PDB file as gemmi writes it, atoms N, CA and C in Angstrom:
CRYST1    1.000    1.000    1.000  90.00  90.00  90.00 P 1                      
ATOM      1  N   MET A   1       0.840  -1.179   0.000  1.00  0.00           N  
ATOM      2  CA  MET A   1       0.000   0.000   0.000  1.00  0.00           C  
ATOM      3  C   MET A   1       0.883   1.240   0.000  1.00  0.00           C  
ATOM      4  N   LYS A   2       0.531   2.169  -0.872  1.00  0.00           N  
ATOM      5  CA  LYS A   2       1.301   3.404  -0.962  1.00  0.00           C  
ATOM      6  C   LYS A   2       0.338   4.585  -1.007  1.00  0.00           C  
ATOM      7  N   VAL A   3       0.579   5.579  -0.160  1.00  0.00           N  
ATOM      8  CA  VAL A   3      -0.195   6.811  -0.209  1.00  0.00           C  
ATOM      9  C   VAL A   3       0.340   7.619  -1.377  1.00  0.00           C  
ATOM     10  N   THR A   4      -0.514   7.861  -2.374  1.00  0.00           N  
ATOM     11  CA  THR A   4      -0.068   8.526  -3.597  1.00  0.00           C  
ATOM     12  C   THR A   4      -0.467   9.993  -3.667  1.00  0.00           C  
ATOM     13  N   ASP A   5      -1.350  10.456  -2.776  1.00  0.00           N  
ATOM     14  CA  ASP A   5      -1.733  11.864  -2.767  1.00  0.00           C  
ATOM     15  C   ASP A   5      -2.289  12.216  -1.393  1.00  0.00           C  
ATOM     16  N   ILE A   6      -1.961  13.422  -0.954  1.00  0.00           N  
ATOM     17  CA  ILE A   6      -2.505  13.964   0.290  1.00  0.00           C  
ATOM     18  C   ILE A   6      -3.008  15.359  -0.010  1.00  0.00           C  
ATOM     19  N   ARG A   7      -4.267  15.603   0.297  1.00  0.00           N  
ATOM     20  CA  ARG A   7      -4.859  16.931   0.103  1.00  0.00           C  
ATOM     21  C   ARG A   7      -5.321  17.455   1.453  1.00  0.00           C  
ATOM     22  N   ILE A   8      -4.885  18.669   1.764  1.00  0.00           N  
ATOM     23  CA  ILE A   8      -5.164  19.249   3.071  1.00  0.00           C  
ATOM     24  C   ILE A   8      -5.925  20.546   2.890  1.00  0.00           C  
ATOM     25  N   ARG A   9      -7.021  20.683   3.622  1.00  0.00           N  
ATOM     26  CA  ARG A   9      -7.817  21.904   3.616  1.00  0.00           C  
ATOM     27  C   ARG A   9      -7.819  22.469   5.027  1.00  0.00           C  
ATOM     28  N   LYS A  10      -7.226  23.654   5.178  1.00  0.00           N  
ATOM     29  CA  LYS A  10      -7.151  24.302   6.483  1.00  0.00           C  
ATOM     30  C   LYS A  10      -8.541  24.736   6.926  1.00  0.00           C  
ATOM     31  N   VAL A  11      -8.799  24.595   8.222  1.00  0.00           N  
ATOM     32  CA  VAL A  11     -10.067  25.027   8.805  1.00  0.00           C  
ATOM     33  C   VAL A  11      -9.812  26.334   9.537  1.00  0.00           C  
ATOM     34  N   GLU A  12     -10.544  27.370   9.172  1.00  0.00           N  
ATOM     35  CA  GLU A  12     -10.383  28.680   9.809  1.00  0.00           C  
ATOM     36  C   GLU A  12     -11.101  28.697  11.148  1.00  0.00           C  
ATOM     37  N   GLY A  13     -10.606  29.504  12.050  1.00  0.00           N  
ATOM     38  CA  GLY A  13     -11.269  29.654  13.337  1.00  0.00           C  
ATOM     39  C   GLY A  13     -10.346  29.317  14.490  1.00  0.00           C  
ATOM     40  N   GLU A  14     -10.883  29.464  15.677  1.00  0.00           N  
ATOM     41  CA  GLU A  14     -10.103  29.293  16.893  1.00  0.00           C  
ATOM     42  C   GLU A  14     -10.279  27.921  17.539  1.00  0.00           C  
ATOM     43  N   GLY A  15     -11.034  27.030  16.939  1.00  0.00           N  
ATOM     44  CA  GLY A  15     -11.296  25.730  17.535  1.00  0.00           C  
ATOM     45  C   GLY A  15     -10.107  24.786  17.446  1.00  0.00           C  
ATOM     46  N   LYS A  16     -10.308  23.581  17.941  1.00  0.00           N  
ATOM     47  CA  LYS A  16      -9.253  22.570  17.956  1.00  0.00           C  
ATOM     48  C   LYS A  16      -9.014  21.936  16.593  1.00  0.00           C  
ATOM     49  N   LEU A  17     -10.034  21.931  15.738  1.00  0.00           N  
ATOM     50  CA  LEU A  17      -9.890  21.361  14.401  1.00  0.00           C  
ATOM     51  C   LEU A  17      -9.052  22.306  13.540  1.00  0.00           C  
ATOM     52  N   LYS A  18      -7.926  21.807  13.045  1.00  0.00           N  
ATOM     53  CA  LYS A  18      -6.994  22.634  12.276  1.00  0.00           C  
ATOM     54  C   LYS A  18      -7.080  22.406  10.779  1.00  0.00           C  
ATOM     55  N   ALA A  19      -7.388  21.175  10.361  1.00  0.00           N  
ATOM     56  CA  ALA A  19      -7.448  20.873   8.932  1.00  0.00           C  
ATOM     57  C   ALA A  19      -8.238  19.592   8.705  1.00  0.00           C  
ATOM     58  N   VAL A  20      -8.740  19.464   7.478  1.00  0.00           N  
ATOM     59  CA  VAL A  20      -9.413  18.251   7.035  1.00  0.00           C  
ATOM     60  C   VAL A  20      -8.586  17.705   5.870  1.00  0.00           C  
ATOM     61  N   VAL A  21      -8.350  16.401   5.887  1.00  0.00           N  
ATOM     62  CA  VAL A  21      -7.419  15.779   4.958  1.00  0.00           C  
ATOM     63  C   VAL A  21      -8.114  14.677   4.163  1.00  0.00           C  
ATOM     64  N   SER A  22      -7.715  14.546   2.900  1.00  0.00           N  
ATOM     65  CA  SER A  22      -8.089  13.393   2.077  1.00  0.00           C  
ATOM     66  C   SER A  22      -6.796  12.741   1.616  1.00  0.00           C  
ATOM     67  N   ILE A  23      -6.749  11.415   1.677  1.00  0.00           N  
ATOM     68  CA  ILE A  23      -5.581  10.702   1.169  1.00  0.00           C  
ATOM     69  C   ILE A  23      -6.022   9.730   0.090  1.00  0.00           C  
ATOM     70  N   THR A  24      -5.151   9.564  -0.905  1.00  0.00           N  
ATOM     71  CA  THR A  24      -5.390   8.593  -1.961  1.00  0.00           C  
ATOM     72  C   THR A  24      -4.374   7.471  -1.799  1.00  0.00           C  
ATOM     73  N   ILE A  25      -4.862   6.249  -1.896  1.00  0.00           N  
ATOM     74  CA  ILE A  25      -4.017   5.075  -1.739  1.00  0.00           C  
ATOM     75  C   ILE A  25      -3.886   4.373  -3.094  1.00  0.00           C  
ATOM     76  N   ASP A  26      -2.643   4.154  -3.495  1.00  0.00           N  
ATOM     77  CA  ASP A  26      -2.325   3.469  -4.757  1.00  0.00           C  
ATOM     78  C   ASP A  26      -3.006   4.103  -5.965  1.00  0.00           C  
ATOM     79  N   GLY A  27      -3.324   5.379  -5.886  1.00  0.00           N  
ATOM     80  CA  GLY A  27      -3.966   6.062  -7.002  1.00  0.00           C  
ATOM     81  C   GLY A  27      -5.353   5.552  -7.322  1.00  0.00           C  
ATOM     82  N   GLU A  28      -5.942   4.755  -6.420  1.00  0.00           N  
ATOM     83  CA  GLU A  28      -7.211   4.098  -6.722  1.00  0.00           C  
ATOM     84  C   GLU A  28      -8.276   4.191  -5.641  1.00  0.00           C  
ATOM     85  N   PHE A  29      -7.897   4.548  -4.416  1.00  0.00           N  
ATOM     86  CA  PHE A  29      -8.861   4.546  -3.316  1.00  0.00           C  
ATOM     87  C   PHE A  29      -8.619   5.787  -2.474  1.00  0.00           C  
ATOM     88  N   VAL A  30      -9.686   6.526  -2.163  1.00  0.00           N  
ATOM     89  CA  VAL A  30      -9.528   7.763  -1.398  1.00  0.00           C  
ATOM     90  C   VAL A  30     -10.292   7.667  -0.082  1.00  0.00           C  
ATOM     91  N   ILE A  31      -9.705   8.256   0.938  1.00  0.00           N  
ATOM     92  CA  ILE A  31     -10.354   8.380   2.250  1.00  0.00           C  
ATOM     93  C   ILE A  31     -10.466   9.871   2.536  1.00  0.00           C  
ATOM     94  N   HIS A  32     -11.700  10.348   2.710  1.00  0.00           N  
ATOM     95  CA  HIS A  32     -11.977  11.754   3.006  1.00  0.00           C  
ATOM     96  C   HIS A  32     -12.235  11.934   4.500  1.00  0.00           C  
ATOM     97  N   ASP A  33     -12.247  13.184   4.919  1.00  0.00           N  
ATOM     98  CA  ASP A  33     -12.650  13.588   6.277  1.00  0.00           C  
ATOM     99  C   ASP A  33     -11.748  13.073   7.388  1.00  0.00           C  
ATOM    100  N   ILE A  34     -10.471  12.915   7.093  1.00  0.00           N  
ATOM    101  CA  ILE A  34      -9.490  12.686   8.151  1.00  0.00           C  
ATOM    102  C   ILE A  34      -9.238  14.064   8.772  1.00  0.00           C  
ATOM    103  N   ARG A  35      -9.230  14.139  10.084  1.00  0.00           N  
ATOM    104  CA  ARG A  35      -9.114  15.434  10.748  1.00  0.00           C  
ATOM    105  C   ARG A  35      -7.776  15.586  11.463  1.00  0.00           C  
ATOM    106  N   LEU A  36      -7.216  16.797  11.373  1.00  0.00           N  
ATOM    107  CA  LEU A  36      -6.050  17.173  12.176  1.00  0.00           C  
ATOM    108  C   LEU A  36      -6.569  18.018  13.331  1.00  0.00           C  
ATOM    109  N   VAL A  37      -6.345  17.547  14.530  1.00  0.00           N  
ATOM    110  CA  VAL A  37      -6.912  18.167  15.718  1.00  0.00           C  
ATOM    111  C   VAL A  37      -5.787  18.555  16.666  1.00  0.00           C  
ATOM    112  N   ALA A  38      -5.883  19.746  17.233  1.00  0.00           N  
ATOM    113  CA  ALA A  38      -4.906  20.205  18.221  1.00  0.00           C  
ATOM    114  C   ALA A  38      -5.347  19.744  19.604  1.00  0.00           C  
ATOM    115  N   SER A  39      -4.381  19.263  20.384  1.00  0.00           N  
ATOM    116  CA  SER A  39      -4.646  18.892  21.769  1.00  0.00           C  
ATOM    117  C   SER A  39      -3.532  19.458  22.631  1.00  0.00           C  
ATOM    118  N   GLU A  40      -3.627  19.236  23.910  1.00  0.00           N  
ATOM    119  CA  GLU A  40      -2.579  19.730  24.810  1.00  0.00           C  
ATOM    120  C   GLU A  40      -1.255  19.014  24.563  1.00  0.00           C  
ATOM    121  N   HIS A  41      -1.280  17.886  23.863  1.00  0.00           N  
ATOM    122  CA  HIS A  41      -0.068  17.129  23.557  1.00  0.00           C  
ATOM    123  C   HIS A  41       0.420  17.361  22.133  1.00  0.00           C  
ATOM    124  N   GLY A  42      -0.205  18.275  21.404  1.00  0.00           N  
ATOM    125  CA  GLY A  42       0.181  18.558  20.025  1.00  0.00           C  
ATOM    126  C   GLY A  42      -0.898  18.118  19.053  1.00  0.00           C  
ATOM    127  N   LEU A  43      -0.566  18.106  17.774  1.00  0.00           N  
ATOM    128  CA  LEU A  43      -1.521  17.703  16.747  1.00  0.00           C  
ATOM    129  C   LEU A  43      -1.684  16.193  16.721  1.00  0.00           C  
ATOM    130  N   PHE A  44      -2.901  15.746  16.438  1.00  0.00           N  
ATOM    131  CA  PHE A  44      -3.105  14.326  16.206  1.00  0.00           C  
ATOM    132  C   PHE A  44      -4.057  14.130  15.041  1.00  0.00           C  
ATOM    133  N   VAL A  45      -3.966  12.953  14.440  1.00  0.00           N  
ATOM    134  CA  VAL A  45      -4.765  12.593  13.283  1.00  0.00           C  
ATOM    135  C   VAL A  45      -5.949  11.763  13.756  1.00  0.00           C  
ATOM    136  N   ALA A  46      -7.160  12.202  13.402  1.00  0.00           N  
ATOM    137  CA  ALA A  46      -8.383  11.470  13.754  1.00  0.00           C  
ATOM    138  C   ALA A  46      -9.003  10.937  12.471  1.00  0.00           C  
ATOM    139  N   MET A  47      -9.214   9.651  12.431  1.00  0.00           N  
ATOM    140  CA  MET A  47      -9.802   9.005  11.268  1.00  0.00           C  
ATOM    141  C   MET A  47     -11.280   9.383  11.135  1.00  0.00           C  
ATOM    142  N   PRO A  48     -11.859   9.239   9.937  1.00  0.00           N  
ATOM    143  CA  PRO A  48     -13.284   9.540   9.754  1.00  0.00           C  
ATOM    144  C   PRO A  48     -14.120   8.703  10.716  1.00  0.00           C  
ATOM    145  N   SER A  49     -15.111   9.329  11.330  1.00  0.00           N  
ATOM    146  CA  SER A  49     -15.921   8.608  12.313  1.00  0.00           C  
ATOM    147  C   SER A  49     -17.361   9.081  12.256  1.00  0.00           C  
ATOM    148  N   ARG A  50     -18.198   8.346  12.965  1.00  0.00           N  
ATOM    149  CA  ARG A  50     -19.597   8.733  13.081  1.00  0.00           C  
ATOM    150  C   ARG A  50     -19.997   8.598  14.544  1.00  0.00           C  
ATOM    151  N   ARG A  51     -21.033   9.308  14.923  1.00  0.00           N  
ATOM    152  CA  ARG A  51     -21.522   9.269  16.292  1.00  0.00           C  
ATOM    153  C   ARG A  51     -22.371   8.019  16.483  1.00  0.00           C  
ATOM    154  N   THR A  52     -22.178   7.363  17.629  1.00  0.00           N  
ATOM    155  CA  THR A  52     -22.973   6.179  17.948  1.00  0.00           C  
ATOM    156  C   THR A  52     -24.229   6.593  18.712  1.00  0.00           C  
ATOM    157  N   ARG A  53     -25.138   5.675  18.856  1.00  0.00           N  
ATOM    158  CA  ARG A  53     -26.367   5.957  19.610  1.00  0.00           C  
ATOM    159  C   ARG A  53     -26.079   6.285  21.066  1.00  0.00           C  
ATOM    160  N   GLU A  54     -24.988   5.750  21.573  1.00  0.00           N  
ATOM    161  CA  GLU A  54     -24.613   5.993  22.965  1.00  0.00           C  
ATOM    162  C   GLU A  54     -23.921   7.338  23.160  1.00  0.00           C  
ATOM    163  N   GLY A  55     -23.652   8.055  22.066  1.00  0.00           N  
ATOM    164  CA  GLY A  55     -23.027   9.371  22.154  1.00  0.00           C  
ATOM    165  C   GLY A  55     -21.526   9.370  21.924  1.00  0.00           C  
ATOM    166  N   GLY A  56     -20.931   8.211  21.756  1.00  0.00           N  
ATOM    167  CA  GLY A  56     -19.504   8.130  21.461  1.00  0.00           C  
ATOM    168  C   GLY A  56     -19.261   8.208  19.964  1.00  0.00           C  
ATOM    169  N   TYR A  57     -18.041   7.919  19.574  1.00  0.00           N  
ATOM    170  CA  TYR A  57     -17.685   7.935  18.158  1.00  0.00           C  
ATOM    171  C   TYR A  57     -17.036   6.617  17.777  1.00  0.00           C  
ATOM    172  N   LYS A  58     -17.269   6.185  16.535  1.00  0.00           N  
ATOM    173  CA  LYS A  58     -16.683   4.956  16.006  1.00  0.00           C  
ATOM    174  C   LYS A  58     -16.077   5.273  14.645  1.00  0.00           C  
ATOM    175  N   ASP A  59     -14.818   4.856  14.454  1.00  0.00           N  
ATOM    176  CA  ASP A  59     -14.149   5.085  13.170  1.00  0.00           C  
ATOM    177  C   ASP A  59     -14.898   4.381  12.043  1.00  0.00           C  
ATOM    178  N   ILE A  60     -15.020   5.076  10.925  1.00  0.00           N  
ATOM    179  CA  ILE A  60     -15.616   4.502   9.718  1.00  0.00           C  
ATOM    180  C   ILE A  60     -14.549   3.760   8.922  1.00  0.00           C  
ATOM    181  N   ALA A  61     -13.375   4.350   8.841  1.00  0.00           N  
ATOM    182  CA  ALA A  61     -12.241   3.748   8.133  1.00  0.00           C  
ATOM    183  C   ALA A  61     -10.995   3.995   8.973  1.00  0.00           C  
ATOM    184  N   HIS A  62     -10.151   2.986   9.061  1.00  0.00           N  
ATOM    185  CA  HIS A  62      -8.921   3.136   9.828  1.00  0.00           C  
ATOM    186  C   HIS A  62      -7.943   2.030   9.466  1.00  0.00           C  
ATOM    187  N   PRO A  63      -6.636   2.305   9.650  1.00  0.00           N  
ATOM    188  CA  PRO A  63      -5.637   1.271   9.406  1.00  0.00           C  
ATOM    189  C   PRO A  63      -5.778   0.159  10.448  1.00  0.00           C  
ATOM    190  N   ILE A  64      -5.527  -1.070  10.034  1.00  0.00           N  
ATOM    191  CA  ILE A  64      -5.593  -2.193  10.957  1.00  0.00           C  
ATOM    192  C   ILE A  64      -4.267  -2.354  11.701  1.00  0.00           C  
ATOM    193  N   LYS A  65      -3.173  -2.199  10.993  1.00  0.00           N  
ATOM    194  CA  LYS A  65      -1.851  -2.353  11.602  1.00  0.00           C  
ATOM    195  C   LYS A  65      -1.348  -1.029  12.151  1.00  0.00           C  
ATOM    196  N   SER A  66      -0.720  -1.078  13.318  1.00  0.00           N  
ATOM    197  CA  SER A  66      -0.195   0.147  13.931  1.00  0.00           C  
ATOM    198  C   SER A  66       0.901   0.769  13.068  1.00  0.00           C  
ATOM    199  N   GLU A  67       1.661  -0.053  12.350  1.00  0.00           N  
ATOM    200  CA  GLU A  67       2.709   0.479  11.479  1.00  0.00           C  
ATOM    201  C   GLU A  67       2.105   1.314  10.350  1.00  0.00           C  
ATOM    202  N   THR A  68       0.986   0.858   9.823  1.00  0.00           N  
ATOM    203  CA  THR A  68       0.309   1.589   8.751  1.00  0.00           C  
ATOM    204  C   THR A  68      -0.245   2.904   9.282  1.00  0.00           C  
ATOM    205  N   ARG A  69      -0.856   2.865  10.461  1.00  0.00           N  
ATOM    206  CA  ARG A  69      -1.371   4.098  11.075  1.00  0.00           C  
ATOM    207  C   ARG A  69      -0.239   5.092  11.294  1.00  0.00           C  
ATOM    208  N   CYS A  70       0.866   4.626  11.832  1.00  0.00           N  
ATOM    209  CA  CYS A  70       2.012   5.501  12.089  1.00  0.00           C  
ATOM    210  C   CYS A  70       2.534   6.120  10.793  1.00  0.00           C  
ATOM    211  N   MET A  71       2.641   5.317   9.733  1.00  0.00           N  
ATOM    212  CA  MET A  71       3.115   5.812   8.446  1.00  0.00           C  
ATOM    213  C   MET A  71       2.174   6.890   7.895  1.00  0.00           C  
ATOM    214  N   MET A  72       0.868   6.626   7.968  1.00  0.00           N  
ATOM    215  CA  MET A  72      -0.107   7.599   7.461  1.00  0.00           C  
ATOM    216  C   MET A  72      -0.069   8.881   8.279  1.00  0.00           C  
ATOM    217  N   GLU A  73      -0.043   8.761   9.598  1.00  0.00           N  
ATOM    218  CA  GLU A  73       0.005   9.936  10.463  1.00  0.00           C  
ATOM    219  C   GLU A  73       1.251  10.769  10.194  1.00  0.00           C  
ATOM    220  N   THR A  74       2.393  10.108  10.062  1.00  0.00           N  
ATOM    221  CA  THR A  74       3.648  10.811   9.803  1.00  0.00           C  
ATOM    222  C   THR A  74       3.586  11.561   8.480  1.00  0.00           C  
ATOM    223  N   MET A  75       3.082  10.916   7.437  1.00  0.00           N  
ATOM    224  CA  MET A  75       2.989  11.565   6.131  1.00  0.00           C  
ATOM    225  C   MET A  75       2.051  12.769   6.178  1.00  0.00           C  
ATOM    226  N   ILE A  76       0.903  12.619   6.817  1.00  0.00           N  
ATOM    227  CA  ILE A  76      -0.076  13.708   6.904  1.00  0.00           C  
ATOM    228  C   ILE A  76       0.496  14.880   7.694  1.00  0.00           C  
ATOM    229  N   LEU A  77       1.070  14.605   8.858  1.00  0.00           N  
ATOM    230  CA  LEU A  77       1.618  15.680   9.692  1.00  0.00           C  
ATOM    231  C   LEU A  77       2.789  16.373   9.008  1.00  0.00           C  
ATOM    232  N   ASN A  78       3.657  15.615   8.343  1.00  0.00           N  
ATOM    233  CA  ASN A  78       4.779  16.229   7.621  1.00  0.00           C  
ATOM    234  C   ASN A  78       4.283  17.131   6.499  1.00  0.00           C  
ATOM    235  N   GLN A  79       3.285  16.682   5.755  1.00  0.00           N  
ATOM    236  CA  GLN A  79       2.730  17.495   4.665  1.00  0.00           C  
ATOM    237  C   GLN A  79       2.092  18.765   5.227  1.00  0.00           C  
ATOM    238  N   TYR A  80       1.354  18.650   6.319  1.00  0.00           N  
ATOM    239  CA  TYR A  80       0.712  19.811   6.954  1.00  0.00           C  
ATOM    240  C   TYR A  80       1.770  20.825   7.396  1.00  0.00           C  
ATOM    241  N   ARG A  81       2.803  20.359   8.058  1.00  0.00           N  
ATOM    242  CA  ARG A  81       3.868  21.261   8.525  1.00  0.00           C  
ATOM    243  C   ARG A  81       4.599  21.910   7.356  1.00  0.00           C  
ATOM    244  N   GLU A  82       4.815  21.151   6.282  1.00  0.00           N  
ATOM    245  CA  GLU A  82       5.476  21.704   5.092  1.00  0.00           C  
ATOM    246  C   GLU A  82       4.605  22.791   4.462  1.00  0.00           C  
ATOM    247  N   TYR A  83       3.308  22.559   4.372  1.00  0.00           N  
ATOM    248  CA  TYR A  83       2.385  23.569   3.830  1.00  0.00           C  
ATOM    249  C   TYR A  83       2.404  24.821   4.683  1.00  0.00           C  
ATOM    250  N   LEU A  84       2.399  24.666   5.994  1.00  0.00           N  
ATOM    251  CA  LEU A  84       2.443  25.837   6.884  1.00  0.00           C  
ATOM    252  C   LEU A  84       3.747  26.606   6.688  1.00  0.00           C  
ATOM    253  N   LYS A  85       4.857  25.886   6.609  1.00  0.00           N  
ATOM    254  CA  LYS A  85       6.164  26.502   6.423  1.00  0.00           C  
ATOM    255  C   LYS A  85       6.237  27.280   5.113  1.00  0.00           C  
ATOM    256  N   ARG A  86       5.654  26.740   4.069  1.00  0.00           N  
ATOM    257  CA  ARG A  86       5.683  27.370   2.752  1.00  0.00           C  
ATOM    258  C   ARG A  86       4.579  28.412   2.564  1.00  0.00           C  
ATOM    259  N   GLY A  87       3.696  28.561   3.567  1.00  0.00           N  
ATOM    260  CA  GLY A  87       2.615  29.532   3.482  1.00  0.00           C  
ATOM    261  C   GLY A  87       1.468  29.119   2.588  1.00  0.00           C  
ATOM    262  N   ILE A  88       1.361  27.829   2.302  1.00  0.00           N  
ATOM    263  CA  ILE A  88       0.285  27.335   1.440  1.00  0.00           C  
ATOM    264  C   ILE A  88      -1.028  27.320   2.192  1.00  0.00           C  
ATOM    265  N   LEU A  89      -0.977  27.039   3.479  1.00  0.00           N  
ATOM    266  CA  LEU A  89      -2.209  27.010   4.298  1.00  0.00           C  
ATOM    267  C   LEU A  89      -2.343  28.280   5.091  1.00  0.00           C  
TER     268      LEU A  89                                                      
END                                                                             
């Protein structure tokens, strides 16, 4: 599996949500609505999710292996930081 494209849309405002991301895998499959969220520990990547009847959230799509999650998170965060550095966002 190879991430072939990352698209980042900055979210304006003072809230914790900083950007919404779409990634393309192998040029054939896209995952939308990945969120970059600020926390007291820094930025983190939140996979697309939906609200459950109990009021919690459940991921709609997510990596199964921790290595894959780490690779995706690293690529997304690096791209976001590069865009900020270059003034794209």
